[in-house]
NUVO-978000 format. One record per residue: x negated, y, z of N, C-alpha, C in turn. Coordinates in nm, 2 decimals, padded with zeros to 4 digits. Each point is the difference from the previous one (the first is absolute). Example, Ala and Ser with C-alpha at 12.3 -4.5 7.8 and 13.67 -1.06 7.14 Angstrom:
% NUVO-978000
> -01.32	-00.57	00.78	00.09	00.12	00.00	-00.09	00.12	00.00
> 00.04	00.11	-00.07	-00.09	00.11	00.00	00.08	00.11	00.08
END
This chain:
% NUVO-978000
> -00.09	-02.38	01.39	-00.12	00.04	-00.08	00.02	00.14	-00.05
> -00.10	00.08	00.02	00.01	00.13	-00.05	-00.05	00.01	-00.14
> 00.06	00.09	-00.08	-00.04	00.02	-00.13	-00.12	00.08	-00.01
> -00.09	-00.03	-00.09	-00.13	00.08	00.00	00.04	00.14	-00.05
> -00.08	00.09	00.04	00.01	00.14	-00.04	-00.03	00.01	-00.15
> 00.09	00.06	-00.07	-00.02	00.02	-00.15	-00.10	00.11	-00.02
> -00.08	-00.01	-00.11	-00.08	00.11	-00.03	00.08	00.12	-00.05
> -00.04	00.12	00.02	00.07	00.12	-00.05	-00.08	00.05	-00.12
> 00.07	00.00	-00.11	-00.07	00.05	-00.13	00.07	00.13	-00.04
> -00.07	00.08	-00.06	00.05	00.14	-00.04	-00.02	00.02	-00.15
> 00.11	00.06	-00.06	-00.02	00.05	-00.13	-00.08	00.13	00.01
> -00.10	00.01	-00.08	-00.10	00.11	00.01	00.07	00.14	00.03
> 00.10	00.03	-00.09	00.06	00.13	00.01	00.07	00.02	00.14
> 00.05	-00.11	00.05	00.07	00.01	00.14	-00.11	00.02	00.10
> -00.11	-00.06	-00.01	-00.11	00.02	00.10	-00.05	00.14	00.00
> -00.02	00.05	-00.12	-00.04	00.14	-00.02	00.09	00.10	00.07
> 00.13	-00.02	-00.03	00.10	00.09	00.06	00.00	-00.02	00.15
> -00.01	-00.12	00.05	00.00	-00.03	00.14	-00.11	00.07	00.07
> -00.12	00.00	-00.06	-00.12	00.06	00.06	00.02	00.15	00.02
> 00.09	00.06	-00.07	00.02	00.14	00.02	00.10	00.04	00.12
> 00.06	-00.11	00.06	00.08	00.02	00.11	-00.09	00.05	00.12
> 00.06	00.07	00.09	-00.07	00.03	00.13	-00.04	-00.13	00.07
> -00.12	00.01	00.07	-00.05	-00.12	00.06	00.10	-00.07	00.09
> 00.08	00.08	00.08	00.09	-00.05	00.10	00.11	-00.08	-00.08
> 00.05	00.06	-00.11	00.10	-00.07	-00.08	-00.05	-00.13	-00.06
> -00.13	00.01	-00.04	-00.06	-00.13	-00.06	00.00	-00.11	00.11
> -00.04	00.04	00.12	-00.02	-00.11	00.09	00.14	-00.06	00.04
> 00.10	00.08	00.01	00.14	-00.05	00.03	00.05	-00.09	-00.11
> -00.02	00.04	-00.12	00.04	-00.08	-00.12	-00.08	-00.13	-00.01
> -00.13	00.01	00.03	-00.08	-00.12	00.00	00.04	-00.10	00.11
> 00.04	00.05	00.11	00.05	-00.09	00.11	00.13	-00.07	-00.05
> 00.09	00.07	-00.07	00.12	-00.05	-00.05	-00.03	-00.11	-00.11
> -00.10	00.03	-00.08	-00.04	-00.10	-00.10	-00.06	-00.13	00.06
> -00.07	00.02	00.11	-00.06	-00.11	00.07	00.11	-00.09	00.05
> 00.10	00.06	00.06	00.12	-00.08	00.05	00.06	-00.08	-00.11
> 00.02	00.07	-00.12	00.06	-00.06	-00.12	-00.09	-00.12	-00.04
> -00.13	00.02	00.00	-00.10	-00.10	-00.05	00.01	-00.13	00.09
> 00.04	00.03	00.13	00.01	-00.11	00.10	00.14	-00.06	-00.01
> 00.08	00.04	-00.10	00.13	-00.06	-00.01	00.12	00.07	00.07
> -00.03	00.12	00.06	00.10	00.07	00.07	00.05	00.12	-00.08
> 00.07	00.09	00.07	00.04	00.12	-00.06	00.00	00.11	00.10
> -00.08	00.11	-00.02	-00.01	00.11	00.09	00.13	00.08	00.01
> 00.02	00.06	00.11	00.12	00.08	00.01	00.02	00.11	-00.11
> -00.11	00.05	-00.05	00.01	00.11	-00.10	00.00	-00.06	-00.14
> 00.01	-00.13	-00.01	00.01	-00.06	-00.14	00.15	-00.04	-00.02
> 00.05	00.02	-00.12	00.13	-00.05	-00.03	00.00	-00.05	-00.15
> 00.09	-00.10	-00.02	00.01	-00.04	-00.14	00.03	00.11	-00.09
> -00.06	00.00	-00.12	00.02	00.11	-00.09	00.12	-00.04	-00.09
> 00.11	00.08	00.01	00.12	-00.04	-00.07	-00.02	00.00	-00.15
> 00.07	-00.10	-00.06	00.00	00.00	-00.15	-00.12	-00.06	-00.06
> -00.09	-00.06	00.09	-00.13	-00.05	-00.06	00.00	-00.15	00.01
> 00.10	-00.06	00.05	00.00	-00.15	00.02	-00.07	-00.03	00.13
> 00.00	-00.12	00.03	-00.05	-00.03	00.14	-00.16	00.00	00.00
> -00.05	00.03	00.11	-00.14	-00.01	00.02	-00.07	00.13	-00.03
> 00.07	00.11	-00.03	-00.06	00.13	-00.02	00.04	00.09	00.12
> -00.10	00.06	00.07	00.03	00.08	00.12	-00.06	00.13	-00.02
> 00.06	00.10	00.08	-00.05	00.13	00.00	-00.03	00.04	00.14
> -00.12	00.05	00.03	-00.04	00.05	00.13	00.04	00.15	-00.01
> 00.08	00.04	00.09	00.04	00.15	00.00	-00.05	00.06	00.13
> -00.09	00.09	-00.02	-00.06	00.06	00.12	00.01	00.15	00.00
> 00.08	00.05	00.09	00.00	00.15	00.02	-00.12	00.03	00.09
> -00.08	00.09	-00.05	-00.12	00.03	00.07	-00.03	00.15	00.00
> 00.00	00.07	00.11	-00.03	00.14	00.01	00.07	00.08	-00.10
> 00.13	-00.02	-00.01	00.08	00.08	-00.10	00.00	-00.04	-00.14
> -00.09	-00.10	-00.03	00.00	-00.05	-00.14	00.06	-00.14	00.00
> 00.02	-00.06	-00.11	00.06	-00.13	-00.01	-00.10	-00.08	-00.10
> -00.04	-00.12	00.05	-00.09	-00.08	-00.08	00.07	-00.13	-00.03
> -00.03	-00.06	-00.11	00.06	-00.12	-00.04	-00.10	-00.10	-00.06
> 00.00	-00.12	00.04	-00.08	-00.11	-00.05	00.09	-00.11	-00.04
> -00.01	-00.04	-00.13	00.09	-00.11	-00.05	-00.09	-00.12	-00.02
> 00.05	-00.11	00.06	-00.08	-00.13	-00.02	00.10	-00.11	-00.04
> -00.06	-00.10	-00.06	00.07	-00.12	-00.04	-00.06	-00.12	00.06
> 00.09	-00.09	00.05	-00.05	-00.12	00.07	00.02	-00.13	-00.08
> 00.06	00.01	-00.11	00.03	-00.12	-00.08	-00.07	-00.01	-00.13
> -00.11	00.07	-00.02	-00.08	-00.01	-00.12	-00.13	-00.07	00.03
> -00.02	-00.12	-00.05	-00.13	-00.06	00.03	-00.01	-00.04	00.15
> -00.12	-00.02	00.04	-00.02	-00.03	00.14	-00.03	00.12	00.09
> -00.03	00.11	-00.06	-00.03	00.12	00.08	00.12	00.08	00.03
> -00.02	00.09	00.09	00.10	00.11	00.02	-00.06	00.11	-00.09
> 00.08	00.05	-00.09	-00.04	00.10	-00.10	00.05	00.14	00.04
> -00.09	00.10	00.01	00.05	00.14	00.02	00.00	00.05	-00.14
> 00.13	00.04	-00.05	00.01	00.04	-00.13	00.01	00.15	-00.02
> 00.04	00.07	00.11	00.01	00.15	-00.01	-00.01	00.06	00.13
> -00.06	00.12	00.00	00.00	00.08	00.13	00.01	00.15	-00.05
> 00.09	00.07	00.07	00.01	00.14	-00.03	00.05	00.08	00.11
> -00.02	00.13	-00.01	00.06	00.09	00.10	00.13	00.05	-00.06
> 00.10	-00.01	00.08	00.13	00.04	-00.05	00.02	00.15	00.03
> 00.01	00.07	-00.11	00.01	00.15	00.01	00.14	00.05	00.00
> 00.09	-00.09	-00.05	00.13	00.04	-00.02	00.08	00.04	00.13
> 00.08	00.09	-00.01	00.08	00.04	00.12	00.14	-00.05	-00.02
> 00.02	-00.08	-00.11	00.14	-00.04	-00.02	00.03	-00.13	00.08
> 00.00	00.01	00.13	00.04	-00.12	00.08	-00.11	-00.11	-00.01
> 00.05	-00.12	00.02	-00.09	-00.11	00.02	-00.02	-00.08	-00.13
> 00.07	00.04	-00.11	-00.01	-00.08	-00.12	-00.14	00.01	-00.06
> -00.05	-00.11	-00.04	-00.13	00.00	-00.07	00.02	00.05	-00.14
> -00.08	00.10	-00.04	00.02	00.06	-00.13	-00.01	-00.11	-00.11
> 00.08	00.02	-00.11	00.01	-00.10	-00.10	-00.13	-00.03	-00.07
> -00.08	00.10	-00.02	-00.13	-00.02	-00.07	-00.09	-00.09	00.08
> 00.01	00.01	00.13	-00.08	-00.09	00.09	00.05	-00.15	-00.01
> 00.13	-00.01	-00.01	00.06	-00.13	-00.01	-00.04	-00.07	-00.14
> 00.01	00.09	-00.10	-00.04	-00.05	-00.13	-00.14	-00.05	00.00
> -00.09	00.07	00.06	-00.14	-00.04	00.01	-00.02	-00.13	00.07
> 00.08	-00.02	00.11	-00.01	-00.13	00.08	00.05	-00.11	-00.10
> 00.11	00.02	-00.07	00.05	-00.11	-00.09	-00.10	-00.03	-00.10
> -00.06	00.10	-00.06	-00.10	-00.02	-00.11	-00.12	-00.08	00.06
> -00.05	00.05	00.12	-00.12	-00.07	00.05	00.03	-00.14	00.04
> 00.12	-00.03	00.06	00.03	-00.14	00.03	00.01	-00.09	-00.12
> 00.05	00.06	-00.11	00.01	-00.08	-00.12	-00.14	-00.03	-00.05
> -00.08	00.10	-00.01	-00.14	-00.02	-00.05	-00.08	-00.10	00.09
> 00.02	00.01	00.13	-00.07	-00.09	00.10	00.05	-00.14	-00.02
> 00.13	-00.02	-00.02	00.05	-00.14	-00.02	-00.06	-00.06	-00.12
> -00.01	00.08	-00.11	-00.05	-00.05	-00.13	-00.15	-00.03	00.02
> -00.07	00.09	00.07	-00.15	-00.02	00.02	-00.03	-00.13	00.08
> 00.09	-00.03	00.09	-00.03	-00.11	00.09	00.06	-00.14	-00.05
> 00.06	00.01	-00.11	00.06	-00.13	-00.05	-00.10	-00.10	-00.03
END
């Protein structure tokens, strides 16, 4: 039996940020989200360390820029996109702390809202 595809829901701020990505980057990320909604994991998605289980980060290098989309699969019935941003930092692959803090805060608020 195949699991039904889960709806993909967006936190408004994440959708707004995502819509500023170049079109090509958007379509690659959307394809990865679709795989996740179907219960899989795209090659460009990886568990986000320190967030507990079920939180993943899509890491997309695209034309010299780096784009990130963070989603959670264990909150409610939907797959929730909680954050999207262009990584400007040149300090290696680490996600900047303020971005991580934002993810933590949004996850907390989302869990409370869906209780």
